[in-house]
MARLUM-480363 format. One record per residue (C-alpha): x, y, z. Coordinates in steps of 0.2 Angstrom, whole numbers, padded with zeros to 4 digits, always signed. Example, Ala and Ser with C-alpha at 12.3 -4.5 7.8 and 13.67 -1.06 7.14 Angstrom:
2
+0062-0022+0039/+0068-0005+0036/
END
This chain:
1141
-0749-0237-0731/-0743-0223-0719/-0756-0228-0706/-0751-0246-0706/-0732-0242-0704/-0735-0230-0690/-0746-0243-0681/-0731-0256-0683/-0718-0244-0676/-0729-0240-0661/-0729-0259-0656/-0711-0259-0648/-0716-0244-0637/-0730-0255-0629/-0717-0264-0618/-0716-0248-0608/-0735-0246-0607/-0738-0235-0623/-0731-0219-0630/-0734-0208-0615/-0724-0220-0603/-0709-0222-0615/-0692-0217-0607/-0688-0206-0622/-0706-0198-0624/-0703-0180-0628/-0687-0182-0639/-0692-0174-0656/-0675-0175-0665/-0678-0190-0677/-0662-0187-0686/-0651-0188-0671/-0633-0196-0675/-0623-0207-0663/-0612-0192-0659/-0627-0182-0654/-0633-0196-0644/-0617-0196-0633/-0619-0177-0632/-0638-0179-0626/-0633-0192-0613/-0619-0181-0606/-0631-0166-0606/-0644-0175-0597/-0631-0181-0584/-0625-0163-0582/-0643-0157-0580/-0646-0170-0567/-0630-0165-0557/-0635-0147-0557/-0652-0151-0551/-0645-0162-0537/-0634-0147-0531/-0649-0136-0532/-0659-0147-0521/-0644-0149-0508/-0644-0130-0506/-0662-0129-0504/-0661-0142-0490/-0648-0132-0482/-0659-0116-0483/-0674-0126-0476/-0664-0131-0461/-0658-0113-0458/-0676-0106-0458/-0684-0122-0451/-0697-0123-0465/-0700-0131-0482/-0696-0121-0498/-0704-0122-0515/-0700-0138-0525/-0700-0130-0543/-0687-0119-0552/-0701-0107-0556/-0707-0105-0538/-0689-0104-0531/-0685-0090-0544/-0700-0080-0538/-0695-0082-0520/-0678-0075-0524/-0686-0061-0533/-0698-0057-0519/-0683-0057-0506/-0672-0047-0517/-0685-0033-0518/-0688-0033-0498/-0682-0016-0492/-0670-0014-0477/-0679-0012-0460/-0681+0006-0454/-0670+0013-0440/-0684+0017-0428/-0691-0001-0426/-0696-0005-0408/-0685-0020-0408/-0693-0028-0393/-0710-0028-0402/-0703-0036-0418/-0704-0055-0412/-0722-0051-0407/-0727-0049-0425/-0726-0068-0428/-0742-0072-0419/-0759-0065-0424/-0763-0061-0406/-0746-0051-0404/-0750-0041-0420/-0768-0037-0414/-0760-0031-0397/-0747-0020-0406/-0761-0013-0416/-0771-0010-0400/-0756-0001-0392/-0754+0010-0407/-0773+0015-0407/-0772+0018-0388/-0757+0030-0391/-0766+0039-0405/-0781+0041-0394/-0770+0048-0380/-0762+0060-0392/-0779+0066-0397/-0785+0070-0380/-0769+0079-0376/-0772+0090-0391/-0790+0093-0384/-0782+0098-0367/-0775+0114-0376/-0793+0121-0378/-0795+0121-0359/-0778+0126-0351/-0764+0137-0356/-0750+0123-0352/-0756+0105-0355/-0740+0098-0347/-0743+0108-0331/-0761+0101-0331/-0755+0083-0333/-0743+0084-0319/-0757+0092-0307/-0770+0080-0313/-0766+0067-0301/-0770+0078-0286/-0778+0095-0288/-0789+0091-0303/-0795+0075-0295/-0800+0084-0279/-0808+0098-0289/-0817+0086-0300/-0824+0076-0285/-0830+0093-0277/-0839+0098-0293/-0847+0081-0294/-0853+0082-0276/-0862+0098-0280/-0871+0091-0296/-0878+0107-0303/-0871+0124-0308/-0876+0141-0301/-0887+0143-0316/-0897+0128-0311/-0900+0136-0294/-0907+0151-0302/-0919+0141-0312/-0925+0131-0297/-0928+0147-0288/-0939+0154-0302/-0949+0137-0303/-0952+0134-0285/-0968+0145-0283/-0974+0139-0300/-0973+0121-0295/-0985+0125-0280/-0997+0133-0292/-0998+0119-0304/-1000+0105-0291/-1014+0115-0282/-1024+0116-0299/-1025+0097-0298/-1029+0096-0280/-1012+0089-0275/-1007+0093-0257/-0989+0089-0256/-0979+0097-0271/-0965+0084-0272/-0955+0082-0288/-0965+0067-0293/-0981+0076-0290/-0975+0091-0301/-0970+0078-0315/-0987+0071-0314/-0996+0088-0315/-0986+0093-0330/-0991+0076-0338/-1009+0080-0334/-1007+0097-0343/-1000+0089-0358/-1014+0076-0359/-1027+0091-0357/-1018+0100-0372/-1020+0084-0382/-1039+0085-0381/-1048+0098-0393/-1057+0111-0383/-1073+0108-0393/-1074+0091-0385/-1073+0097-0367/-1091+0099-0366/-1095+0082-0373/-1086+0072-0359/-1097+0060-0349/-1094+0045-0338/-1101+0032-0350/-1090+0037-0365/-1074+0040-0354/-1076+0023-0345/-1063+0010-0348/-1075-0004-0349/-1084+0004-0364/-1069+0006-0375/-1071-0010-0385/-1090-0008-0386/-1088+0009-0394/-1076+0004-0407/-1086-0011-0412/-1102-0001-0413/-1093+0013-0423/-1087-0001-0436/-1105-0008-0438/-1114+0008-0439/-1101+0015-0452/-1103-0001-0463/-1122+0000-0461/-1122+0019-0466/-1112+0015-0482/-1125+0002-0487/-1139+0014-0483/-1132+0028-0493/-1129+0017-0508/-1147+0010-0507/-1154+0027-0504/-1146+0033-0520/-1157+0020-0529/-1173+0018-0518/-1185+0030-0509/-1185+0020-0492/-1201+0029-0486/-1210+0020-0500/-1204+0002-0497/-1214-0011-0487/-1207-0022-0473/-1192-0033-0476/-1202-0049-0476/-1214-0043-0490/-1199-0037-0500/-1191-0055-0498/-1207-0063-0505/-1207-0052-0520/-1188-0055-0523/-1191-0074-0522/-1206-0073-0534/-1196-0062-0547/-1181-0074-0546/-1191-0090-0549/-1201-0083-0564/-1195-0084-0582/-1198-0071-0595/-1215-0077-0599/-1222-0082-0582/-1217-0066-0574/-1231-0057-0584/-1244-0069-0576/-1238-0069-0558/-1246-0056-0546/-1231-0055-0535/-1220-0051-0550/-1232-0037-0555/-1231-0030-0538/-1212-0031-0538/-1212-0021-0555/-1224-0009-0548/-1214-0006-0532/-1199-0003-0543/-1208+0010-0554/-1214+0019-0538/-1199+0018-0526/-1184+0016-0537/-1176+0033-0541/-1169+0026-0558/-1176+0012-0569/-1171-0005-0562/-1167-0019-0576/-1178-0034-0574/-1162-0045-0574/-1156-0037-0558/-1173-0033-0549/-1172-0048-0538/-1155-0044-0532/-1159-0026-0528/-1174-0031-0518/-1164-0044-0508/-1151-0030-0504/-1165-0018-0498/-1173-0032-0487/-1156-0037-0480/-1152-0019-0475/-1169-0016-0466/-1166-0032-0456/-1148-0027-0451/-1153-0009-0447/-1167-0016-0435/-1154-0028-0427/-1141-0015-0424/-1153-0002-0417/-1159-0015-0405/-1142-0017-0397/-1143-0010-0379/-1124-0011-0376/-1121+0003-0389/-1134+0014-0381/-1127+0012-0364/-1109+0015-0369/-1113+0031-0378/-1124+0038-0364/-1132+0054-0368/-1122+0055-0385/-1132+0041-0392/-1143+0046-0407/-1146+0030-0416/-1140+0030-0434/-1135+0048-0433/-1123+0046-0418/-1107+0055-0420/-1095+0041-0417/-1080+0051-0423/-1082+0063-0407/-1086+0048-0396/-1071+0038-0401/-1060+0053-0400/-1065+0055-0381/-1064+0037-0378/-1046+0035-0385/-1040+0051-0376/-1046+0044-0360/-1038+0027-0363/-1021+0035-0367/-1023+0047-0352/-1025+0033-0340/-1010+0024-0348/-0998+0039-0347/-1003+0044-0329/-1004+0027-0322/-0985+0027-0316/-0988+0042-0305/-0997+0032-0292/-1010+0041-0281/-1007+0058-0289/-1014+0051-0305/-1031+0049-0297/-1033+0067-0293/-1027+0072-0310/-1039+0060-0319/-1054+0067-0308/-1050+0085-0313/-1048+0080-0332/-1063+0069-0333/-1075+0079-0321/-1071+0097-0320/-1079+0111-0329/-1072+0118-0346/-1068+0135-0337/-1057+0126-0324/-1049+0116-0339/-1045+0133-0348/-1037+0140-0332/-1026+0124-0331/-1021+0126-0350/-1017+0144-0347/-1003+0139-0335/-0994+0130-0349/-0992+0147-0358/-0981+0154-0343/-0962+0155-0346/-0960+0146-0329/-0969+0131-0336/-0956+0129-0350/-0941+0132-0338/-0948+0119-0326/-0952+0105-0339/-0936+0108-0350/-0922+0113-0339/-0926+0109-0321/-0936+0092-0320/-0924+0083-0332/-0909+0086-0321/-0917+0080-0304/-0918+0061-0301/-0925+0061-0283/-0944+0062-0285/-0947+0061-0266/-0939+0079-0263/-0946+0096-0267/-0939+0111-0276/-0938+0121-0260/-0927+0108-0252/-0915+0107-0267/-0914+0126-0267/-0908+0127-0249/-0895+0113-0252/-0887+0122-0267/-0886+0139-0257/-0877+0129-0243/-0864+0122-0256/-0861+0139-0265/-0846+0143-0254/-0838+0125-0257/-0840+0128-0276/-0830+0145-0275/-0816+0136-0265/-0815+0123-0279/-0813+0136-0293/-0798+0144-0284/-0790+0127-0284/-0793+0125-0303/-0785+0143-0306/-0768+0136-0301/-0769+0123-0315/-0769+0137-0328/-0787+0136-0334/-0791+0148-0348/-0801+0163-0342/-0813+0161-0357/-0818+0143-0351/-0836+0143-0344/-0840+0137-0327/-0849+0122-0334/-0833+0117-0344/-0824+0113-0328/-0832+0097-0326/-0828+0093-0344/-0810+0097-0340/-0809+0086-0325/-0817+0072-0335/-0804+0074-0349/-0789+0074-0337/-0796+0058-0329/-0799+0050-0347/-0780+0054-0350/-0775+0046-0334/-0785+0031-0338/-0778+0030-0356/-0760+0031-0349/-0764+0016-0338/-0772+0006-0352/-0756+0010-0363/-0745+0003-0348/-0756-0012-0347/-0755-0016-0365/-0737-0013-0366/-0734-0024-0351/-0743-0038-0360/-0730-0036-0375/-0715-0036-0362/-0713-0017-0366/-0709-0004-0353/-0715+0014-0359/-0703+0028-0354/-0715+0043-0352/-0700+0054-0351/-0700+0052-0370/-0713+0061-0381/-0728+0050-0384/-0727+0054-0402/-0710+0046-0404/-0717+0030-0396/-0732+0031-0408/-0720+0033-0423/-0709+0018-0418/-0724+0007-0416/-0732+0012-0433/-0715+0009-0442/-0714-0008-0434/-0731-0013-0440/-0729-0006-0457/-0712-0015-0460/-0721-0031-0454/-0735-0028-0467/-0721-0027-0480/-0715-0044-0475/-0732-0051-0475/-0736-0044-0492/-0721-0053-0499/-0731-0069-0497/-0717-0079-0489/-0721-0096-0482/-0726-0096-0464/-0710-0104-0458/-0699-0091-0468/-0710-0077-0462/-0708-0083-0444/-0689-0084-0446/-0688-0066-0453/-0699-0060-0438/-0690-0069-0425/-0675-0057-0427/-0672-0042-0438/-0654-0048-0440/-0660-0063-0450/-0663-0053-0465/-0644-0050-0468/-0641-0069-0466/-0654-0073-0479/-0648-0061-0491/-0632-0071-0493/-0641-0088-0494/-0653-0082-0507/-0639-0075-0518/-0631-0093-0518/-0648-0100-0522/-0650-0088-0537/-0633-0094-0544/-0637-0112-0543/-0654-0109-0552/-0644-0101-0566/-0633-0116-0567/-0648-0128-0568/-0656-0118-0582/-0641-0118-0593/-0639-0137-0592/-0657-0139-0596/-0655-0128-0611/-0640-0138-0617/-0650-0155-0616/-0666-0148-0624/-0655-0141-0639/-0647-0157-0643/-0663-0168-0642/-0676-0155-0647/-0685-0161-0632/-0704-0156-0630/-0706-0151-0612/-0724-0155-0611/-0721-0173-0617/-0705-0175-0607/-0711-0170-0589/-0729-0166-0591/-0727-0147-0591/-0725-0135-0605/-0713-0125-0594/-0700-0136-0586/-0697-0123-0573/-0714-0127-0566/-0710-0145-0563/-0705-0153-0547/-0686-0154-0545/-0686-0172-0538/-0698-0177-0553/-0686-0170-0566/-0671-0179-0558/-0682-0195-0558/-0687-0192-0576/-0669-0190-0582/-0664-0206-0572/-0678-0215-0581/-0671-0211-0598/-0653-0213-0594/-0657-0231-0587/-0664-0236-0604/-0652-0230-0618/-0656-0246-0629/-0674-0239-0631/-0669-0224-0640/-0667-0233-0657/-0685-0239-0657/-0691-0222-0652/-0682-0213-0666/-0689-0226-0679/-0706-0222-0672/-0703-0203-0674/-0698-0206-0692/-0714-0215-0696/-0724-0202-0686/-0717-0188-0697/-0720-0197-0713/-0738-0199-0708/-0740-0181-0704/-0732-0176-0721/-0745-0188-0729/-0759-0177-0722/-0763-0186-0706/-0757-0172-0695/-0774-0167-0688/-0778-0185-0684/-0762-0188-0675/-0765-0172-0666/-0782-0178-0660/-0774-0194-0653/-0760-0184-0644/-0772-0172-0636/-0780-0186-0626/-0763-0195-0624/-0769-0211-0633/-0758-0223-0643/-0761-0223-0662/-0774-0236-0667/-0788-0238-0680/-0780-0224-0689/-0789-0228-0705/-0806-0226-0697/-0801-0210-0689/-0795-0204-0706/-0811-0207-0714/-0821-0198-0699/-0810-0183-0702/-0813-0184-0721/-0831-0184-0720/-0832-0171-0707/-0821-0160-0718/-0834-0164-0732/-0848-0158-0721/-0839-0142-0717/-0835-0139-0736/-0854-0141-0740/-0858-0128-0727/-0845-0116-0735/-0850-0120-0753/-0869-0118-0751/-0872-0099-0748/-0889-0103-0739/-0880-0114-0727/-0865-0104-0725/-0874-0088-0722/-0887-0095-0711/-0886-0089-0693/-0898-0093-0679/-0896-0075-0672/-0899-0067-0689/-0914-0079-0693/-0921-0075-0676/-0920-0057-0679/-0929-0059-0696/-0943-0069-0687/-0945-0055-0674/-0945-0042-0688/-0958-0052-0698/-0969-0054-0682/-0968-0035-0680/-0972-0031-0698/-0986-0044-0698/-0995-0035-0683/-0992-0018-0691/-0999-0025-0708/-1015-0031-0699/-1017-0014-0690/-1014-0005-0707/-1028-0016-0715/-1040-0011-0701/-1035+0007-0704/-1037+0005-0723/-1054-0002-0721/-1059+0012-0710/-1052+0024-0723/-1063+0016-0736/-1078+0016-0726/-1076+0035-0722/-1076+0040-0740/-1092+0029-0745/-1106+0040-0752/-1121+0041-0741/-1138+0043-0749/-1144+0061-0746/-1163+0057-0748/-1177+0069-0747/-1172+0084-0735/-1188+0095-0738/-1206+0094-0732/-1213+0086-0717/-1205+0074-0706/-1215+0060-0714/-1208+0065-0730/-1189+0064-0725/-1179+0049-0731/-1161+0042-0730/-1147+0054-0722/-1159+0068-0720/-1171+0057-0709/-1156+0050-0699/-1149+0067-0695/-1167+0073-0690/-1170+0058-0677/-1151+0057-0671/-1153+0073-0661/-1170+0068-0653/-1170+0060-0635/-1185+0049-0639/-1188+0048-0658/-1206+0045-0662/-1202+0034-0677/-1200+0015-0675/-1184+0006-0680/-1194-0004-0693/-1200+0013-0701/-1183+0020-0699/-1174+0006-0709/-1188+0006-0722/-1186+0025-0726/-1167+0027-0722/-1160+0009-0722/-1147+0013-0736/-1140+0028-0727/-1139+0018-0711/-1130+0004-0721/-1118+0017-0728/-1114+0024-0711/-1114+0008-0701/-1110-0006-0714/-1109-0020-0701/-1125-0025-0691/-1127-0037-0677/-1145-0044-0675/-1154-0059-0669/-1165-0069-0682/-1180-0062-0672/-1173-0044-0674/-1171-0046-0693/-1189-0052-0695/-1195-0038-0683/-1185-0023-0690/-1182-0026-0708/-1196-0027-0721/-1195-0042-0734/-1188-0036-0750/-1180-0020-0742/-1162-0019-0737/-1150-0032-0744/-1132-0036-0737/-1117-0043-0745/-1112-0056-0731/-1121-0064-0717/-1110-0071-0703/-1121-0083-0692/-1113-0087-0676/-1119-0101-0663/-1128-0108-0678/-1131-0125-0668/-1145-0116-0658/-1154-0108-0673/-1168-0117-0682/-1168-0116-0701/-1185-0107-0701/-1178-0094-0690/-1162-0091-0700/-1172-0091-0717/-1177-0073-0716/-1159-0067-0713/-1152-0078-0727/-1165-0071-0739/-1158-0054-0737/-1139-0058-0741/-1129-0063-0756/-1117-0074-0746/-1118-0083-0730/-1105-0090-0718/-1112-0102-0705/-1102-0104-0689/-1105-0116-0675/-1102-0132-0666/-1112-0148-0669/-1107-0154-0653/-1114-0139-0643/-1132-0135-0638/-1146-0138-0651/-1161-0127-0653/-1169-0131-0636/-1187-0131-0631/-1183-0126-0613/-1187-0108-0616/-1204-0111-0625/-1212-0116-0608/-1224-0104-0602/-1219-0107-0583/-1206-0117-0574/-1218-0121-0561/-1225-0135-0571/-1208-0142-0575/-1203-0158-0565/-1185-0160-0568/-1185-0177-0559/-1194-0184-0574/-1185-0190-0589/-1184-0179-0604/-1185-0185-0622/-1181-0172-0635/-1188-0172-0652/-1174-0171-0665/-1171-0152-0667/-1162-0149-0683/-1152-0133-0683/-1147-0122-0698/-1129-0128-0695/-1134-0146-0697/-1144-0142-0712/-1129-0133-0720/-1117-0146-0716/-1127-0160-0724/-1128-0150-0741/-1111-0141-0741/-1096-0153-0740/-1083-0152-0734/-1085-0140-0720/-1070-0129-0714/-1066-0134-0697/-1057-0123-0685/-1045-0135-0675/-1034-0124-0664/-1041-0123-0646/-1037-0107-0637/-1047-0106-0621/-1040-0120-0610/-1023-0116-0602/-1022-0134-0597/-1023-0149-0609/-1034-0159-0597/-1048-0146-0598/-1051-0151-0617/-1044-0168-0617/-1060-0177-0612/-1071-0168-0625/-1057-0169-0639/-1058-0188-0637/-1076-0191-0633/-1084-0179-0645/-1071-0173-0658/-1062-0189-0661/-1045-0181-0656/-1046-0169-0671/-1043-0153-0661/-1025-0145-0660/-1022-0143-0641/-1007-0133-0636/-0998-0141-0621/-0997-0132-0604/-0982-0128-0594/-0992-0131-0578/-0994-0150-0583/-0996-0157-0565/-0999-0140-0555/-1013-0143-0543/-1022-0126-0548/-1024-0132-0565/-1034-0146-0573/-1050-0156-0569/-1053-0161-0551/-1067-0171-0542/-1074-0167-0525/-1086-0180-0518/-1100-0175-0507/-1111-0185-0496/-1126-0176-0502/-1145-0181-0503/-1155-0178-0519/-1173-0173-0516/-1186-0163-0525/-1174-0157-0538/-1161-0150-0526/-1146-0156-0516/-1144-0144-0501/-1128-0152-0494/-1119-0151-0511/-1125-0133-0514/-1117-0129-0497/-1101-0137-0501/-1100-0128-0517/-1103-0111-0509/-1090-0115-0495/-1078-0119-0509/-1082-0103-0518/-1079-0093-0502/-1062-0101-0500/-1058-0098-0518/-1063-0080-0517/-1051-0077-0502/-1037-0087-0510/-1038-0082-0528/-1046-0064-0530/-1038-0061-0547/-1046-0076-0555/-1064-0076-0562/-1077-0089-0556/-1092-0097-0563/-1104-0109-0555/-1115-0121-0565/-1128-0133-0559/-1136-0146-0569/-1154-0140-0566/-1162-0123-0562/-1168-0127-0545/-1150-0131-0539/-1144-0115-0547/-1157-0105-0538/-1152-0113-0521/-1134-0109-0524/-1138-0091-0528/-1148-0089-0512/-1133-0097-0502/-1121-0085-0511/-1132-0070-0506/-1131-0074-0488/-1112-0076-0490/-1110-0059-0498/-1120-0051-0484/-1110-0059-0470/-1092-0061-0478/-1083-0045-0482/-1070-0054-0492/-1083-0063-0503/-1093-0046-0506/-1076-0038-0511/-1073-0052-0523/-1091-0050-0531/-1089-0031-0532/-1072-0032-0540/-1078-0043-0554/-1095-0036-0556/-1090-0022-0569/-1079-0035-0578/-1084-0045-0593/-1081-0061-0583/-1091-0057-0568/-1096-0071-0556/-1112-0081-0562/-1123-0095-0556/-1131-0103-0571/-1139-0120-0576/-1135-0132-0590/-1146-0124-0603/-1139-0106-0602/-1120-0107-0600/-1115-0108-0618/-1104-0094-0624/-1098-0091-0606/-1080-0094-0600/-1071-0091-0584/-1054-0095-0576/-1062-0108-0564/-1078-0117-0566/-1087-0126-0552/-1100-0139-0557/-1114-0146-0546/-1120-0162-0553/-1135-0162-0541/-1140-0180-0543/-1137-0193-0530/-1145-0205-0518/-1161-0200-0509/-1164-0201-0490/-1167-0219-0491/-1151-0223-0500/-1160-0226-0517/-1152-0220-0533/-1164-0216-0547/-1157-0214-0564/-1167-0198-0568/-1154-0186-0576/-1166-0174-0584/-1160-0165-0600/-1144-0176-0599/-1153-0191-0603/-1161-0183-0618/-1156-0185-0636/-1144-0170-0635/-1138-0173-0618/-1120-0176-0623/-1120-0159-0632/-1126-0150-0616/-1112-0159-0606/-1099-0154-0619/-1103-0136-0617/-1102-0138-0598/-1085-0147-0598/-1077-0134-0609/-1081-0117-0600/-1065-0116-0590/-1048-0108-0594/-1038-0115-0579/-1048-0127-0568/-1064-0137-0567/-1070-0143-0550/-1084-0156-0551/-1094-0157-0535/-1104-0174-0535/-1114-0184-0523/-1112-0199-0535/-1098-0209-0541/-1096-0217-0558/-1100-0234-0552/-1117-0228-0546/-1122-0224-0564/-1129-0239-0575/-1127-0232-0593/-1135-0247-0602/-1149-0242-0614/-1146-0224-0610/-1142-0209-0621/-1125-0204-0625/-1126-0190-0612/-1128-0202-0597/-1113-0212-0604/-1103-0196-0606/-1107-0190-0588/-1101-0207-0581/-1085-0206-0591/-1082-0188-0586/-1084-0192-0567/-1072-0206-0569/-1060-0195-0579/-1061-0181-0565/-1057-0194-0552/-1044-0205-0561/-1037-0195-0575/-1039-0208-0588/-1037-0196-0602/-1021-0187-0596/-1003-0191-0599/-0994-0203-0586/-0989-0194-0570/-0971-0196-0574/-0974-0184-0589/-0966-0195-0602/-0969-0190-0620/-0979-0202-0631/-0966-0202-0646/-0948-0203-0648/-0936-0189-0654/-0941-0181-0671/-0923-0181-0677/-0905-0186-0672/-0902-0168-0669/-0916-0167-0657/-0910-0182-0648/-0892-0174-0647/-0900-0159-0638/-0910-0170-0626/-0895-0180-0621/-0885-0164-0618/-0899-0157-0606/-0900-0173-0597/-0881-0174-0595/-0881-0157-0587/-0894-0162-0574/-0910-0156-0582/-0925-0168-0583/-0932-0166-0600/-0945-0175-0611/-0947-0175-0630/-0962-0172-0641/-0973-0166-0626/-0991-0162-0629/-1009-0168-0629/-1016-0168-0647/-1011-0160-0664/-0996-0150-0657/-0981-0156-0648/-0966-0146-0641/-0950-0154-0647/-0941-0154-0629/-0950-0149-0613/-0938-0146-0598/-0945-0148-0581/-0942-0135-0567/-0930-0142-0555/-0937-0133-0540/-0956-0132-0544/-0964-0150-0546/-0977-0151-0559/-0971-0136-0569/-0961-0135-0585/-0947-0123-0585/-0945-0120-0604/-0949-0127-0621/-0935-0130-0633/-0939-0130-0651/-0928-0137-0664/-0930-0133-0683/-0937-0150-0687/-0952-0157-0694/-0964-0148-0682/-0957-0131-0688/-0957-0135-0706/-0975-0143-0706/-0984-0126-0704/-0995-0121-0718/-0990-0103-0718/-0976-0091-0712/-0988-0083-0700/-0993-0099-0691/-0975-0105-0691/-0966-0089-0685/-0979-0080-0675/-0995-0088-0670/-0989-0104-0663/-0976-0096-0652/-0989-0082-0646/-1001-0096-0641/-0988-0105-0631/-0982-0089-0623/-1000-0084-0618/-1001-0101-0609/-0985-0097-0599/-0971-0106-0609/-0954-0099-0611/-0948-0104-0628/-0930-0107-0633/-0926-0110-0651/-0910-0119-0657/-0905-0119-0676/-0897-0135-0682/-0883-0125-0692/-0878-0116-0676/-0878-0132-0666/-0867-0141-0679/-0855-0127-0681/-0852-0125-0662/-0861-0137-0651/-0851-0131-0636/-0856-0113-0637/-0874-0117-0641/-0874-0129-0626/-0867-0115-0615/-0880-0102-0621/-0894-0115-0618/-0888-0119-0600/-0886-0101-0596/-0904-0097-0602/-0911-0111-0592/-0901-0106-0576/-0907-0088-0577/-0925-0095-0578/-0922-0105-0563/-0915-0090-0553/-0929-0078-0559/
END
């Protein structure tokens, strides 16, 4: 009812364009009487007149000062206050400078004039330290001091310098004679002193080692290069000699043949190969320590490579010639040789500027006997040498003259110097002033005269004539007072026009005081008339003139607003009816709804719908207040609980481990028989007996038979292969509670039976899509295997498949941890696992250093190898090692021959490239060292980056034969699945064939999978679209609200981002780094609540995502609904910090 009445009363107001444009908008007295209406109109007219008078006075003031003044009462009042607080100008103003303050250039000149006066006063104070009467000195400075200064400057040196030159004259002849220089000029003496310094730079124990070859300039680069090569070779020699006795090693060619034979043989054929036997024999004889069979080939290759490099280096004639008599092969002392060469090079550089004297000095330094050199060094210990180098030579600029000539000239000028000092005595120089200070006094007086001249010049530019009969301090104080008062005027923040008017004449300040007093009076009149009008009409200032404070409104605008109301008195009746309806609606409880319309200055409409919105929103707020779970829920406190749970969960797991260790420590260990012969000892007694022996004479099988229970009590968890179980444990002997069988897909049932028979419970773990029990290692020799031929496996059932067919359903582990990019597992997940794996999305979605890539090679496949493809792989590996030294690398070839070829190429690379060798050495002791393997033995390995060489391709005639070896076998697809899932960051496939080359009709699954993977690596059919759009819509309206907020604020975001099994609610792209996600935003929706456990929901998921590089920001719906503005602000601040960091 009230809503409808209010909307009806709003209708007459629309003829003025709505409520906000009504002439009487702002009037709040709904009960105004006819008498009060007359009073209101009269008050408005009075207010209008007072404002008109105020504007008239402002215009008069503007004409006086020649500038515009503020247009509001508030600003005019502040201007009056600022002027009333302006102090009177000081009495010592320099009036002629006052108008100059108007322009910035004039102010800078006045500041310059003041600084010049301050500097002048400082020099006058310094003058007191030289003379008794500064004024007398200043008056005499123009004549006597100037003449005296010129006389001193013509002499150039003090009497003390004459003595110094006299003492050094004979010594200079001695030092030049030592270097064979006939004419002892100043330049020659300087050169000789430089020669002495260079001789002192060479250690005396190297004097005897000088020879022309080492000191020759042309041999410097050769010596440095030879030193580097010999040092590197010595390091390799020392490392190898620690392992091998080189006197027992054959020639390098024979060592290489043995290494190739060892590398080509397998564990069986090596026993039948004569070369392998010779290699093992050589290792037993020449090796200082036992060499593992797995590294024997590599050790022999290193020895052969060293022998070749040593022979090549010792055959280099350039090093022999450059070292001369000092050459001693591998034992050459390059430290002494390089020290002499570097000293000779630097000596030539430093003596070069001295011209022909340098030649004589170099001859003496390079060729004279050590006794002669000792005599020259002895000269440097003389006092005359220090006096010559430190006091005399630095003061002489003419190198063509001699010290004797300078000595004669100074004695001739001594009389002139004494006459000059008599003149200075008349000035009043202090008796304590040293003779060297006379020149400083002259320079100070000239500086004062120069400053006086500069002051006059600056003052003239300001039209100021300085009277030097007045104390300079009085001038400085007046200029400073002028600047300070000008700063007071500037700090008052007057307009530029008013400021210029004040600065143009100091008398203007008195004129302005009377004008501003009249302005203050008219401001008070306008304020009183406004109060009267506001009191009668209860006017709301914000509605009336758009400002809560009328004083801040424009004067002309207020007059216009009053005229607008006074010209429509008939509209006042309709507006009062509207006010009555508005107040009635507010009394009925619609106040908040009406306030919302007023806040956006909208006319009242659809009040019923608006009322319903407010009602339901209030209900939602009430529910939040009533339900303690919702009322007390806070995102911050919940996040604190999550962090506390994560910490306690980790502590709990650690305590569980400690508890287990504690229980194991208190287990009883069977003592057994501890008396009698060794053969009679059992259990703990036997273990204690053999544990202290270096080489126990009891076999493991016998030990476990007689002391197995004690060993079980001490070490309850054993790790053994099925073959070890059969070899070391007797049937019917030891029994275990649990058997955990890993990689079960590679174990035959008959091999596992012995272990299963010894346990009470078994857990079989494996992947039916990985390698089956393979017959490859049952071959006696690889020499008879032709990998060009098709291979047809017989069906090999593993213990994993046998168990899976009998025990159903199996427990599947679905979370995939290894891959840091979804595309690395995406192919296998769809091709082999039917998209059953849970793959966590990567923040590096389109980053070039992640994912699967294809590198096509124009290689030729022949005799089981593809040399060009192998070379491409090794080149890419070299570039990778240089660019990514902190990432591990694995190289896998489809067959063993290609793997062997790649190993050989890598060995050459390590021998020639220091960067590659440094990479190999850096990763060698790590768990993820560099490897080169074939398809059959890569299961169980993982590396950051995997390079795959597919080997197969067209032959030299362009024919492509579909012979894919083990890939086209019954289990070829399982082999490929292992190969495709070894990388954590990136896979690069090097292939000499394209998918279209492969005809997969009537072929096994492995061939089809190979073709599909090549197409996947090239085209990315299994990845998300490049635009990064998510596959699903928002999970909730709350999530959609957050998404739209992000996009509105300029962030590119996608929803439900992920590959399989797990999706991030909202993924925000990095605005400056294409292909990378800045942050993942998690909302407490279905994904959060669908977790099976608290550990999975609140710890494990986030840990996995953070390990992959995600930054996770969580938003709680209750916080968002309570204060979306604050939550939006927090979210945007977090994202902006991530962008900056």
